[in-house]
N, C-alpha and C positions, 0 to 999 in steps of 0.2 A: 559357625552359622547359628548355633544355639544362643551364643552370647549376643549376637546382633538382634535376634528376635526378642530376647529379654530386654535389651536396651530400648528397642522401639516400644515395647509394651510399657516400660516405666515412663518414657517420655509421653506416651499417650495418656496414661493415668494422671500424670502431672498437668497436662494440658486441660483435661476435664476438670480437675480440682480448681485450677485457676479460673476457668470459665464459670464454674459454679460460684466461686467467691465474687466475681464481678457481677454476675446476674442476681445473686441472692444476698446482697447486703454489704458488700465491701465498699459501698459508696460512702466516702468520708467527707462529703460536702454538705452544706446546708445554706439555704437562703430563707430569710424570715421577713415578716412585716410586723409593725407595731402600730396600734391605734390607741390613742389616749383621750380621756375626757376628764374634765374637772369634776370633782366631787367635793362635798363640804369640808372634808378633812384631808385634802391632798389631790392626787391625780391617780386615776384608775387606768391601767394600760393592759390591753389584750395583746398577746403574742401568738402568732401562728406561722407555720412553716409554708413556704411557697414551693420549695423543691429540696431534694436531697433527703438522706435518711440518717445522717450522723446526729448524735446529741450535739446541741449547740448552745452557746451563750451569747445572745444578742444584747448589745449595749446601745443606749441612745440618750439624747439630750431632750429636755423639755424647757420651753420658755413660756412663762405666763405673763401676759401683759395685764397690768392692773391700772386702776384709776390713778391719776396724777403721774402718768407715764412711768410708773415703777415697773421694773421687769424682775420677776423672780425666776430662778433657774435651778435645774437639777440634772444630774447624770445618773442613770439607772441601768441596771443589768438584770436580766432574767435567765431562766434556764428552760430549754426546750428538750425534753427527753425525746428519744427516737420516735418518730411518727405521731407526735402529739402537739397540742397547743398549751398555753398557760396564761397566767395573768400576774401582774405586779401592781401593788399599791405603793405609790411614792408618798410617804408620810410627810407631814409638815416639817419635822425635824431634818429631813433630807433636802429640803428646798431652801436655797439661799434667798433671803429677803422675804420669806413667806409671811413673817410677822408684820411686815410693812404693807402687805398686799390686802387691803381692806375690801376691795371690790375687783375680783378677777374678771377680766372681760374677754380674753382670748387665750388660746393655747396653741403652741406650735411645737411639733415634734421634728427633730432633725438630727443628723449625724449618726445614723444607724450603722453599726458595725456588727457583723455576725462572725463569731469565732467557733469553728467546729471543735468538738472535744473528743 
């Protein structure tokens, strides 16, 4: 009888520990958003978390439409530590065809992927 009570107590303690992990931070998911704008020397992107608490690495594409129908492109990744936002500057060296883009006219962000870490 004593062994049964001990086993029930151990199972009860394990159940409480699992419940605490689930409630207080075992969430390994992350959803994020990215908003970018053109700046004189590249693209400025703000990253923020929509849900989840895991550290995350969001990656996205930008396409810049320029005069003479030239399209400059880049893929960038950032880092979102747990419960925070961040920003990324995409420098001209990272942007394909940036040197041909004399007059940037529009910016499109697409292909956002978020990888929990």
